[in-house]
N, CA, C and O atoms as CSV, one atom per row, in Angstrom:
chain,resi,resn,atom,element,x,y,z
A,1,MET,N,N,-18.400,12.368,-1.448
A,1,MET,CA,C,-17.261,12.636,-0.595
A,1,MET,C,C,-16.412,13.715,-1.278
A,1,MET,O,O,-15.888,13.509,-2.373
A,2,LYS,N,N,-16.290,14.837,-0.627
A,2,LYS,CA,C,-15.675,16.020,-1.217
A,2,LYS,C,C,-14.208,15.811,-1.634
A,2,LYS,O,O,-13.776,16.367,-2.644
A,3,ILE,N,N,-13.451,15.031,-0.884
A,3,ILE,CA,C,-12.028,14.830,-1.201
A,3,ILE,C,C,-11.848,14.226,-2.591
A,3,ILE,O,O,-10.832,14.475,-3.239
A,4,LEU,N,N,-12.802,13.448,-3.053
A,4,LEU,CA,C,-12.693,12.834,-4.383
A,4,LEU,C,C,-12.627,13.882,-5.486
A,4,LEU,O,O,-12.058,13.630,-6.549
A,5,GLU,N,N,-13.204,15.052,-5.243
A,5,GLU,CA,C,-13.156,16.145,-6.216
A,5,GLU,C,C,-11.755,16.751,-6.320
A,5,GLU,O,O,-11.417,17.355,-7.338
A,6,SER,N,N,-10.945,16.595,-5.280
A,6,SER,CA,C,-9.588,17.154,-5.253
A,6,SER,C,C,-8.555,16.243,-5.901
A,6,SER,O,O,-7.425,16.662,-6.151
A,7,LEU,N,N,-8.935,15.001,-6.174
A,7,LEU,CA,C,-7.980,14.040,-6.724
A,7,LEU,C,C,-7.988,14.063,-8.243
A,7,LEU,O,O,-9.030,14.250,-8.872
A,8,LYS,N,N,-6.816,13.872,-8.820
A,8,LYS,CA,C,-6.667,13.784,-10.274
A,8,LYS,C,C,-6.368,12.332,-10.622
A,8,LYS,O,O,-5.216,11.900,-10.600
A,9,PHE,N,N,-7.412,11.593,-10.939
A,9,PHE,CA,C,-7.272,10.199,-11.311
A,9,PHE,C,C,-6.718,10.112,-12.729
A,9,PHE,O,O,-7.043,10.944,-13.575
A,10,ASP,N,N,-5.881,9.106,-12.991
A,10,ASP,CA,C,-5.309,8.944,-14.326
A,10,ASP,C,C,-6.358,8.393,-15.292
A,10,ASP,O,O,-7.522,8.236,-14.924
A,11,GLU,N,N,-5.947,8.101,-16.522
A,11,GLU,CA,C,-6.882,7.641,-17.547
A,11,GLU,C,C,-7.529,6.308,-17.200
A,11,GLU,O,O,-8.581,5.968,-17.740
A,12,ALA,N,N,-6.898,5.544,-16.291
A,12,ALA,CA,C,-7.479,4.281,-15.829
A,12,ALA,C,C,-8.343,4.485,-14.586
A,12,ALA,O,O,-8.896,3.523,-14.052
A,13,GLY,N,N,-8.464,5.738,-14.120
A,13,GLY,CA,C,-9.270,6.030,-12.945
A,13,GLY,C,C,-8.566,5.760,-11.624
A,13,GLY,O,O,-9.209,5.496,-10.607
A,14,LEU,N,N,-7.222,5.828,-11.649
A,14,LEU,CA,C,-6.428,5.481,-10.464
A,14,LEU,C,C,-5.521,6.617,-10.012
A,14,LEU,O,O,-5.136,7.480,-10.800
A,15,VAL,N,N,-5.188,6.596,-8.715
A,15,VAL,CA,C,-4.140,7.453,-8.157
A,15,VAL,C,C,-3.176,6.539,-7.410
A,15,VAL,O,O,-3.578,5.520,-6.849
A,16,ALA,N,N,-1.907,6.913,-7.409
A,16,ALA,CA,C,-0.899,6.160,-6.664
A,16,ALA,C,C,-1.081,6.423,-5.178
A,16,ALA,O,O,-1.443,7.525,-4.767
A,17,ALA,N,N,-0.826,5.398,-4.384
A,17,ALA,CA,C,-0.898,5.526,-2.929
A,17,ALA,C,C,0.382,4.954,-2.322
A,17,ALA,O,O,0.663,3.761,-2.440
A,18,VAL,N,N,1.142,5.818,-1.680
A,18,VAL,CA,C,2.337,5.390,-0.955
A,18,VAL,C,C,1.866,5.060,0.460
A,18,VAL,O,O,1.159,5.850,1.086
A,19,VAL,N,N,2.261,3.889,0.958
A,19,VAL,CA,C,1.832,3.474,2.290
A,19,VAL,C,C,3.049,3.465,3.213
A,19,VAL,O,O,4.062,2.827,2.928
A,20,GLN,N,N,2.923,4.184,4.317
A,20,GLN,CA,C,4.033,4.410,5.239
A,20,GLN,C,C,3.612,4.012,6.654
A,20,GLN,O,O,2.475,4.253,7.060
A,21,ASP,N,N,4.535,3.400,7.400
A,21,ASP,CA,C,4.274,3.082,8.799
A,21,ASP,C,C,4.146,4.392,9.577
A,21,ASP,O,O,5.053,5.223,9.541
A,22,ALA,N,N,3.038,4.579,10.271
A,22,ALA,CA,C,2.777,5.839,10.965
A,22,ALA,C,C,3.760,6.098,12.096
A,22,ALA,O,O,4.063,7.254,12.393
A,23,ALA,N,N,4.264,5.044,12.733
A,23,ALA,CA,C,5.174,5.217,13.870
A,23,ALA,C,C,6.629,5.401,13.432
A,23,ALA,O,O,7.312,6.305,13.913
A,24,SER,N,N,7.100,4.553,12.529
A,24,SER,CA,C,8.525,4.566,12.171
A,24,SER,C,C,8.852,5.401,10.939
A,24,SER,O,O,9.994,5.830,10.776
A,25,GLY,N,N,7.870,5.642,10.066
A,25,GLY,CA,C,8.120,6.352,8.816
A,25,GLY,C,C,8.587,5.441,7.693
A,25,GLY,O,O,8.804,5.909,6.575
A,26,GLU,N,N,8.749,4.143,7.967
A,26,GLU,CA,C,9.185,3.199,6.939
A,26,GLU,C,C,8.154,3.132,5.816
A,26,GLU,O,O,6.956,3.032,6.079
A,27,VAL,N,N,8.617,3.187,4.559
A,27,VAL,CA,C,7.721,3.022,3.419
A,27,VAL,C,C,7.457,1.529,3.262
A,27,VAL,O,O,8.388,0.736,3.116
A,28,LEU,N,N,6.192,1.158,3.294
A,28,LEU,CA,C,5.816,-0.249,3.256
A,28,LEU,C,C,5.482,-0.748,1.860
A,28,LEU,O,O,5.831,-1.872,1.499
A,29,MET,N,N,4.807,0.083,1.075
A,29,MET,CA,C,4.384,-0.367,-0.248
A,29,MET,C,C,3.855,0.814,-1.060
A,29,MET,O,O,3.634,1.904,-0.533
A,30,VAL,N,N,3.661,0.574,-2.333
A,30,VAL,CA,C,2.987,1.509,-3.234
A,30,VAL,C,C,1.898,0.711,-3.924
A,30,VAL,O,O,2.144,-0.388,-4.422
A,31,ALA,N,N,0.709,1.256,-3.952
A,31,ALA,CA,C,-0.413,0.594,-4.604
A,31,ALA,C,C,-1.240,1.652,-5.319
A,31,ALA,O,O,-0.847,2.817,-5.376
A,32,TYR,N,N,-2.371,1.255,-5.858
A,32,TYR,CA,C,-3.239,2.183,-6.585
A,32,TYR,C,C,-4.639,2.149,-6.002
A,32,TYR,O,O,-5.110,1.122,-5.514
A,33,MET,N,N,-5.287,3.296,-6.067
A,33,MET,CA,C,-6.645,3.426,-5.542
A,33,MET,C,C,-7.540,4.057,-6.593
A,33,MET,O,O,-7.138,4.993,-7.285
A,34,ASN,N,N,-8.749,3.543,-6.709
A,34,ASN,CA,C,-9.762,4.204,-7.522
A,34,ASN,C,C,-10.690,4.959,-6.560
A,34,ASN,O,O,-10.445,4.982,-5.354
A,35,ARG,N,N,-11.734,5.563,-7.083
A,35,ARG,CA,C,-12.640,6.354,-6.237
A,35,ARG,C,C,-13.227,5.515,-5.095
A,35,ARG,O,O,-13.280,5.961,-3.949
A,36,GLU,N,N,-13.662,4.309,-5.423
A,36,GLU,CA,C,-14.274,3.461,-4.403
A,36,GLU,C,C,-13.271,3.081,-3.319
A,36,GLU,O,O,-13.622,3.047,-2.140
A,37,ALA,N,N,-12.030,2.795,-3.700
A,37,ALA,CA,C,-11.003,2.435,-2.717
A,37,ALA,C,C,-10.724,3.597,-1.769
A,37,ALA,O,O,-10.584,3.401,-0.561
A,38,VAL,N,N,-10.643,4.799,-2.318
A,38,VAL,CA,C,-10.417,5.985,-1.474
A,38,VAL,C,C,-11.588,6.156,-0.508
A,38,VAL,O,O,-11.384,6.359,0.688
A,39,ALA,N,N,-12.794,6.076,-1.018
A,39,ALA,CA,C,-13.987,6.264,-0.186
A,39,ALA,C,C,-14.073,5.197,0.902
A,39,ALA,O,O,-14.340,5.517,2.060
A,40,ARG,N,N,-13.854,3.951,0.548
A,40,ARG,CA,C,-13.941,2.872,1.547
A,40,ARG,C,C,-12.845,2.991,2.598
A,40,ARG,O,O,-13.071,2.707,3.774
A,41,THR,N,N,-11.658,3.411,2.170
A,41,THR,CA,C,-10.557,3.603,3.117
A,41,THR,C,C,-10.930,4.662,4.149
A,41,THR,O,O,-10.741,4.464,5.349
A,42,ILE,N,N,-11.454,5.770,3.680
A,42,ILE,CA,C,-11.822,6.862,4.582
A,42,ILE,C,C,-13.001,6.461,5.468
A,42,ILE,O,O,-13.021,6.779,6.657
A,43,GLU,N,N,-13.970,5.772,4.899
A,43,GLU,CA,C,-15.158,5.368,5.659
A,43,GLU,C,C,-14.859,4.314,6.721
A,43,GLU,O,O,-15.406,4.380,7.822
A,44,THR,N,N,-13.996,3.340,6.409
A,44,THR,CA,C,-13.765,2.206,7.313
A,44,THR,C,C,-12.526,2.356,8.190
A,44,THR,O,O,-12.433,1.730,9.245
A,45,GLY,N,N,-11.571,3.187,7.757
A,45,GLY,CA,C,-10.310,3.295,8.486
A,45,GLY,C,C,-9.348,2.164,8.192
A,45,GLY,O,O,-8.310,2.049,8.844
A,46,LEU,N,N,-9.677,1.327,7.222
A,46,LEU,CA,C,-8.802,0.244,6.778
A,46,LEU,C,C,-8.440,0.473,5.312
A,46,LEU,O,O,-9.284,0.892,4.521
A,47,ALA,N,N,-7.191,0.200,4.951
A,47,ALA,CA,C,-6.723,0.466,3.594
A,47,ALA,C,C,-7.371,-0.467,2.579
A,47,ALA,O,O,-7.350,-1.689,2.728
A,48,HIS,N,N,-7.944,0.138,1.550
A,48,HIS,CA,C,-8.505,-0.568,0.398
A,48,HIS,C,C,-7.763,-0.078,-0.837
A,48,HIS,O,O,-7.373,1.087,-0.908
A,49,PHE,N,N,-7.570,-0.953,-1.801
A,49,PHE,CA,C,-6.865,-0.604,-3.027
A,49,PHE,C,C,-7.579,-1.206,-4.226
A,49,PHE,O,O,-8.478,-2.035,-4.087
A,50,TRP,N,N,-7.156,-0.766,-5.410
A,50,TRP,CA,C,-7.620,-1.369,-6.657
A,50,TRP,C,C,-6.509,-2.278,-7.147
A,50,TRP,O,O,-5.393,-1.819,-7.388
A,51,SER,N,N,-6.799,-3.556,-7.295
A,51,SER,CA,C,-5.813,-4.505,-7.813
A,51,SER,C,C,-5.825,-4.450,-9.329
A,51,SER,O,O,-6.804,-4.842,-9.964
A,52,ARG,N,N,-4.750,-3.969,-9.902
A,52,ARG,CA,C,-4.665,-3.900,-11.362
A,52,ARG,C,C,-4.564,-5.292,-11.954
A,52,ARG,O,O,-5.103,-5.531,-13.035
A,53,SER,N,N,-3.888,-6.223,-11.282
A,53,SER,CA,C,-3.724,-7.570,-11.820
A,53,SER,C,C,-5.021,-8.378,-11.740
A,53,SER,O,O,-5.308,-9.174,-12.634
A,54,ARG,N,N,-5.803,-8.180,-10.681
A,54,ARG,CA,C,-7.060,-8.919,-10.517
A,54,ARG,C,C,-8.258,-8.147,-11.058
A,54,ARG,O,O,-9.328,-8.719,-11.268
A,55,GLY,N,N,-8.076,-6.844,-11.283
A,55,GLY,CA,C,-9.163,-6.021,-11.796
A,55,GLY,C,C,-10.312,-5.887,-10.822
A,55,GLY,O,O,-11.480,-5.909,-11.210
A,56,LYS,N,N,-9.964,-5.744,-9.530
A,56,LYS,CA,C,-11.032,-5.609,-8.541
A,56,LYS,C,C,-10.540,-4.870,-7.302
A,56,LYS,O,O,-9.340,-4.755,-7.050
A,57,LEU,N,N,-11.509,-4.376,-6.541
A,57,LEU,CA,C,-11.231,-3.721,-5.279
A,57,LEU,C,C,-10.804,-4.771,-4.262
A,57,LEU,O,O,-11.339,-5.880,-4.249
A,58,TRP,N,N,-9.837,-4.421,-3.405
A,58,TRP,CA,C,-9.453,-5.356,-2.344
A,58,TRP,C,C,-9.107,-4.623,-1.063
A,58,TRP,O,O,-8.527,-3.537,-1.073
A,59,LEU,N,N,-9.476,-5.242,0.020
A,59,LEU,CA,C,-9.120,-4.787,1.350
A,59,LEU,C,C,-7.758,-5.375,1.663
A,59,LEU,O,O,-7.594,-6.594,1.628
A,60,LYS,N,N,-6.776,-4.536,1.969
A,60,LYS,CA,C,-5.437,-5.028,2.304
A,60,LYS,C,C,-5.567,-5.948,3.513
A,60,LYS,O,O,-6.079,-5.549,4.559
A,61,GLY,N,N,-5.099,-7.179,3.356
A,61,GLY,CA,C,-5.153,-8.166,4.421
A,61,GLY,C,C,-6.355,-9.088,4.361
A,61,GLY,O,O,-6.535,-9.923,5.247
A,62,GLU,N,N,-7.189,-8.952,3.325
A,62,GLU,CA,C,-8.382,-9.797,3.263
A,62,GLU,C,C,-8.034,-11.279,3.163
A,62,GLU,O,O,-8.801,-12.119,3.632
A,63,SER,N,N,-6.893,-11.616,2.560
A,63,SER,CA,C,-6.455,-13.014,2.479
A,63,SER,C,C,-5.494,-13.374,3.600
A,63,SER,O,O,-5.575,-14.464,4.167
A,64,SER,N,N,-4.590,-12.467,3.919
A,64,SER,CA,C,-3.503,-12.753,4.872
A,64,SER,C,C,-3.832,-12.398,6.315
A,64,SER,O,O,-3.237,-12.947,7.243
A,65,GLY,N,N,-4.773,-11.483,6.508
A,65,GLY,CA,C,-5.023,-10.962,7.849
A,65,GLY,C,C,-4.072,-9.832,8.218
A,65,GLY,O,O,-4.149,-9.297,9.324
A,66,HIS,N,N,-3.179,-9.464,7.308
A,66,HIS,CA,C,-2.184,-8.415,7.539
A,66,HIS,C,C,-2.758,-7.072,7.096
A,66,HIS,O,O,-2.415,-6.545,6.037
A,67,THR,N,N,-3.628,-6.543,7.926
A,67,THR,CA,C,-4.362,-5.328,7.594
A,67,THR,C,C,-3.563,-4.061,7.880
A,67,THR,O,O,-2.534,-4.087,8.555
A,68,GLN,N,N,-4.065,-2.962,7.349
A,68,GLN,CA,C,-3.470,-1.642,7.558
A,68,GLN,C,C,-4.539,-0.713,8.113
A,68,GLN,O,O,-5.460,-0.310,7.402
A,69,ALA,N,N,-4.405,-0.374,9.402
A,69,ALA,CA,C,-5.309,0.592,10.029
A,69,ALA,C,C,-4.800,1.982,9.683
A,69,ALA,O,O,-3.682,2.347,10.046
A,70,VAL,N,N,-5.610,2.749,8.990
A,70,VAL,CA,C,-5.187,4.055,8.487
A,70,VAL,C,C,-5.284,5.093,9.606
A,70,VAL,O,O,-6.343,5.290,10.202
A,71,ARG,N,N,-4.162,5.745,9.875
A,71,ARG,CA,C,-4.093,6.778,10.904
A,71,ARG,C,C,-4.193,8.176,10.307
A,71,ARG,O,O,-4.635,9.112,10.973
A,72,GLU,N,N,-3.776,8.315,9.037
A,72,GLU,CA,C,-3.819,9.620,8.375
A,72,GLU,C,C,-3.726,9.411,6.872
A,72,GLU,O,O,-3.020,8.519,6.401
A,73,VAL,N,N,-4.449,10.245,6.119
A,73,VAL,CA,C,-4.348,10.256,4.660
A,73,VAL,C,C,-3.890,11.654,4.271
A,73,VAL,O,O,-4.462,12.651,4.710
A,74,ARG,N,N,-2.864,11.715,3.451
A,74,ARG,CA,C,-2.363,12.995,2.941
A,74,ARG,C,C,-2.459,13.009,1.423
A,74,ARG,O,O,-2.344,11.979,0.759
A,75,LEU,N,N,-2.672,14.198,0.901
A,75,LEU,CA,C,-2.818,14.428,-0.531
A,75,LEU,C,C,-1.613,15.219,-1.009
A,75,LEU,O,O,-1.232,16.201,-0.372
A,76,ASP,N,N,-1.006,14.814,-2.116
A,76,ASP,CA,C,0.146,15.582,-2.611
A,76,ASP,C,C,-0.298,16.863,-3.294
A,76,ASP,O,O,-1.488,17.071,-3.532
A,77,CYS,N,N,0.666,17.722,-3.609
A,77,CYS,CA,C,0.380,19.055,-4.138
A,77,CYS,C,C,-0.366,19.035,-5.468
A,77,CYS,O,O,-1.133,19.954,-5.756
A,78,ASP,N,N,-0.154,18.002,-6.284
A,78,ASP,CA,C,-0.812,17.911,-7.588
A,78,ASP,C,C,-2.149,17.183,-7.530
A,78,ASP,O,O,-2.922,17.224,-8.487
A,79,GLY,N,N,-2.419,16.528,-6.427
A,79,GLY,CA,C,-3.666,15.779,-6.302
A,79,GLY,C,C,-3.663,14.461,-7.034
A,79,GLY,O,O,-4.718,13.857,-7.231
A,80,ASP,N,N,-2.470,13.996,-7.449
A,80,ASP,CA,C,-2.423,12.743,-8.200
A,80,ASP,C,C,-1.767,11.600,-7.421
A,80,ASP,O,O,-1.467,10.553,-7.994
A,81,ALA,N,N,-1.547,11.792,-6.131
A,81,ALA,CA,C,-0.996,10.735,-5.283
A,81,ALA,C,C,-1.448,10.959,-3.844
A,81,ALA,O,O,-1.686,12.085,-3.408
A,82,LEU,N,N,-1.557,9.857,-3.133
A,82,LEU,CA,C,-1.921,9.895,-1.721
A,82,LEU,C,C,-0.820,9.249,-0.890
A,82,LEU,O,O,-0.086,8.382,-1.363
A,83,LEU,N,N,-0.726,9.686,0.346
A,83,LEU,CA,C,0.149,9.060,1.334
A,83,LEU,C,C,-0.756,8.539,2.434
A,83,LEU,O,O,-1.492,9.303,3.059
A,84,LEU,N,N,-0.699,7.237,2.669
A,84,LEU,CA,C,-1.449,6.636,3.763
A,84,LEU,C,C,-0.467,6.310,4.874
A,84,LEU,O,O,0.470,5.536,4.678
A,85,ARG,N,N,-0.684,6.896,6.028
A,85,ARG,CA,C,0.126,6.587,7.212
A,85,ARG,C,C,-0.675,5.569,8.009
A,85,ARG,O,O,-1.784,5.857,8.457
A,86,VAL,N,N,-0.110,4.373,8.186
A,86,VAL,CA,C,-0.871,3.242,8.716
A,86,VAL,C,C,-0.195,2.566,9.902
A,86,VAL,O,O,0.994,2.744,10.166
A,87,GLU,N,N,-0.996,1.793,10.593
A,87,GLU,CA,C,-0.496,0.856,11.582
A,87,GLU,C,C,-0.594,-0.505,10.903
A,87,GLU,O,O,-1.688,-1.026,10.688
A,88,GLN,N,N,0.561,-1.072,10.570
A,88,GLN,CA,C,0.619,-2.327,9.832
A,88,GLN,C,C,0.534,-3.512,10.784
A,88,GLN,O,O,1.276,-3.590,11.763
A,89,LYS,N,N,-0.378,-4.431,10.487
A,89,LYS,CA,C,-0.457,-5.696,11.218
A,89,LYS,C,C,0.230,-6.743,10.355
A,89,LYS,O,O,-0.217,-7.007,9.239
A,90,GLY,N,N,1.306,-7.344,10.847
A,90,GLY,CA,C,2.040,-8.341,10.059
A,90,GLY,C,C,2.856,-7.680,8.972
A,90,GLY,O,O,3.330,-6.555,9.137
A,91,GLY,N,N,3.021,-8.373,7.864
A,91,GLY,CA,C,3.816,-7.858,6.758
A,91,GLY,C,C,2.965,-7.193,5.701
A,91,GLY,O,O,1.820,-7.583,5.472
A,92,ALA,N,N,3.531,-6.187,5.058
A,92,ALA,CA,C,2.825,-5.492,3.978
A,92,ALA,C,C,3.043,-6.179,2.636
A,92,ALA,O,O,2.198,-6.082,1.746
A,93,CYS,N,N,4.163,-6.867,2.485
A,93,CYS,CA,C,4.534,-7.458,1.191
A,93,CYS,C,C,4.022,-8.892,1.067
A,93,CYS,O,O,4.140,-9.689,1.997
A,94,HIS,N,N,3.457,-9.202,-0.089
A,94,HIS,CA,C,2.926,-10.551,-0.327
A,94,HIS,C,C,4.020,-11.618,-0.360
A,94,HIS,O,O,3.719,-12.811,-0.324
A,95,THR,N,N,5.291,-11.197,-0.428
A,95,THR,CA,C,6.392,-12.163,-0.435
A,95,THR,C,C,6.833,-12.544,0.973
A,95,THR,O,O,7.718,-13.383,1.145
A,96,GLY,N,N,6.212,-11.923,1.990
A,96,GLY,CA,C,6.506,-12.280,3.370
A,96,GLY,C,C,7.301,-11.254,4.156
A,96,GLY,O,O,7.527,-11.425,5.354
A,97,TYR,N,N,7.724,-10.196,3.493
A,97,TYR,CA,C,8.509,-9.155,4.174
A,97,TYR,C,C,7.586,-8.079,4.740
A,97,TYR,O,O,6.462,-7.899,4.272
A,98,ARG,N,N,8.078,-7.365,5.755
A,98,ARG,CA,C,7.304,-6.269,6.350
A,98,ARG,C,C,7.048,-5.180,5.320
A,98,ARG,O,O,5.941,-4.647,5.244
A,99,SER,N,N,8.062,-4.844,4.526
A,99,SER,CA,C,7.971,-3.811,3.498
A,99,SER,C,C,8.241,-4.420,2.126
A,99,SER,O,O,9.018,-5.367,2.004
A,100,CYS,N,N,7.610,-3.885,1.113
A,100,CYS,CA,C,7.900,-4.304,-0.262
A,100,CYS,C,C,9.286,-3.831,-0.709
A,100,CYS,O,O,9.810,-4.298,-1.721
A,101,PHE,N,N,9.871,-2.913,0.041
A,101,PHE,CA,C,11.175,-2.349,-0.311
A,101,PHE,C,C,12.280,-3.010,0.503
A,101,PHE,O,O,13.049,-2.330,1.182
A,102,TYR,N,N,12.356,-4.328,0.435
A,102,TYR,CA,C,13.333,-5.095,1.202
A,102,TYR,C,C,14.624,-5.376,0.436
A,102,TYR,O,O,15.527,-6.024,0.965
A,103,ARG,N,N,14.718,-4.896,-0.799
A,103,ARG,CA,C,15.939,-5.108,-1.587
A,103,ARG,C,C,16.656,-3.786,-1.814
A,103,ARG,O,O,16.044,-2.787,-2.192
A,104,ARG,N,N,17.951,-3.796,-1.578
A,104,ARG,CA,C,18.796,-2.611,-1.763
A,104,ARG,C,C,19.606,-2.805,-3.045
A,104,ARG,O,O,20.229,-3.847,-3.247
A,105,VAL,N,N,19.590,-1.788,-3.908
A,105,VAL,CA,C,20.340,-1.840,-5.169
A,105,VAL,C,C,21.827,-1.713,-4.863
A,105,VAL,O,O,22.246,-0.844,-4.098
A,106,LEU,N,N,22.609,-2.585,-5.469
A,106,LEU,CA,C,24.056,-2.581,-5.273
A,106,LEU,C,C,24.706,-1.426,-6.027
A,106,LEU,O,O,24.116,-0.889,-6.965
A,107,PRO,N,N,25.932,-1.035,-5.622
A,107,PRO,CA,C,26.642,0.044,-6.328
A,107,PRO,C,C,26.709,-0.217,-7.830
A,107,PRO,O,O,26.864,-1.355,-8.273
A,108,ARG,N,N,26.592,0.835,-8.583
A,108,ARG,CA,C,26.622,0.800,-10.049
A,108,ARG,C,C,25.493,-0.036,-10.644
A,108,ARG,O,O,25.546,-0.420,-11.813
A,109,GLY,N,N,24.459,-0.319,-9.825
A,109,GLY,CA,C,23.296,-1.035,-10.333
A,109,GLY,C,C,23.553,-2.478,-10.696
A,109,GLY,O,O,22.870,-3.031,-11.558
A,110,GLU,N,N,24.523,-3.095,-10.058
A,110,GLU,CA,C,24.911,-4.466,-10.410
A,110,GLU,C,C,24.089,-5.514,-9.672
A,110,GLU,O,O,24.620,-6.523,-9.210
A,111,GLY,N,N,22.811,-5.267,-9.568
A,111,GLY,CA,C,21.925,-6.212,-8.899
A,111,GLY,C,C,21.368,-5.619,-7.621
A,111,GLY,O,O,21.439,-4.412,-7.386
A,112,ALA,N,N,20.815,-6.492,-6.806
A,112,ALA,CA,C,20.225,-6.059,-5.544
A,112,ALA,C,C,20.463,-7.127,-4.490
A,112,ALA,O,O,20.632,-8.306,-4.801
A,113,GLU,N,N,20.472,-6.688,-3.229
A,113,GLU,CA,C,20.631,-7.621,-2.124
A,113,GLU,C,C,19.461,-7.449,-1.160
A,113,GLU,O,O,18.907,-6.358,-1.023
A,114,THR,N,N,19.100,-8.526,-0.504
A,114,THR,CA,C,18.027,-8.478,0.479
A,114,THR,C,C,18.538,-7.801,1.738
A,114,THR,O,O,19.602,-8.140,2.256
A,115,SER,N,N,17.765,-6.838,2.220
A,115,SER,CA,C,18.182,-6.116,3.424
A,115,SER,C,C,17.110,-6.166,4.513
A,115,SER,O,O,17.159,-5.397,5.473
A,116,GLY,N,N,16.161,-7.056,4.363
A,116,GLY,CA,C,15.106,-7.212,5.359
A,116,GLY,C,C,14.911,-8.677,5.684
A,116,GLY,O,O,15.480,-9.557,5.038
A,117,GLU,N,N,14.099,-8.922,6.695
A,117,GLU,CA,C,13.794,-10.299,7.078
A,117,GLU,C,C,12.316,-10.573,6.869
A,117,GLU,O,O,11.472,-9.691,7.025
A,118,LYS,N,N,12.022,-11.820,6.511
A,118,LYS,CA,C,10.622,-12.195,6.355
A,118,LYS,C,C,9.929,-12.222,7.707
A,118,LYS,O,O,10.507,-12.644,8.708
A,119,VAL,N,N,8.683,-11.764,7.721
A,119,VAL,CA,C,7.904,-11.772,8.953
A,119,VAL,C,C,6.780,-12.826,8.902
A,119,VAL,O,O,6.120,-13.091,9.907
A,120,PHE,N,N,6.578,-13.415,7.723
A,120,PHE,CA,C,5.626,-14.517,7.609
A,120,PHE,C,C,5.975,-15.349,6.382
A,120,PHE,O,O,6.698,-14.904,5.492
A,121,ASP,N,N,5.439,-16.579,6.358
A,121,ASP,CA,C,5.656,-17.499,5.247
A,121,ASP,C,C,4.487,-17.382,4.270
A,121,ASP,O,O,3.371,-17.782,4.599
A,122,PRO,N,N,4.726,-16.841,3.077
A,122,PRO,CA,C,3.615,-16.670,2.133
A,122,PRO,C,C,2.960,-17.980,1.725
A,122,PRO,O,O,1.764,-18.001,1.437
A,123,GLY,N,N,3.719,-19.078,1.693
A,123,GLY,CA,C,3.143,-20.381,1.342
A,123,GLY,C,C,2.091,-20.825,2.338
A,123,GLY,O,O,1.068,-21.399,1.962
A,124,THR,N,N,2.346,-20.557,3.605
A,124,THR,CA,C,1.399,-20.906,4.650
A,124,THR,C,C,0.182,-19.992,4.620
A,124,THR,O,O,-0.949,-20.444,4.801
A,125,VAL,N,N,0.419,-18.700,4.390
A,125,VAL,CA,C,-0.663,-17.711,4.413
A,125,VAL,C,C,-1.558,-17.816,3.188
A,125,VAL,O,O,-2.783,-17.788,3.311
A,126,TYR,N,N,-0.956,-17.938,2.003
A,126,TYR,CA,C,-1.736,-17.923,0.759
A,126,TYR,C,C,-1.998,-19.294,0.165
A,126,TYR,O,O,-2.802,-19.430,-0.758
A,127,GLY,N,N,-1.321,-20.314,0.688
A,127,GLY,CA,C,-1.539,-21.677,0.190
A,127,GLY,C,C,-0.710,-22.072,-0.978
A,127,GLY,O,O,-0.824,-23.198,-1.464
């Protein structure tokens, strides 16, 4: 796959992937992709990532059913990050929120407040 030649993977073989809602522009999450994740994402049209904590490839939504249908993949100017514009089914965040960016930092950095609502119960989804 020719696009893999354009990417600059880090020393761990990963590139950052920013995931954005294709319709609203809302940033849903940031994850990492290795060569196989990029290839599978492009081949299947569903977002795949490399789980650094589990040390394995994963299809977003394989446990929750909250998949990401990829509408467009963009490459940044340096080739070291991707932007995935997706149609999100359910929530993107494993904590139950639509976006992983549901907390807003308070003035002067004195903590954070929740600014989003949960769209699913992680206890029910993940057990």
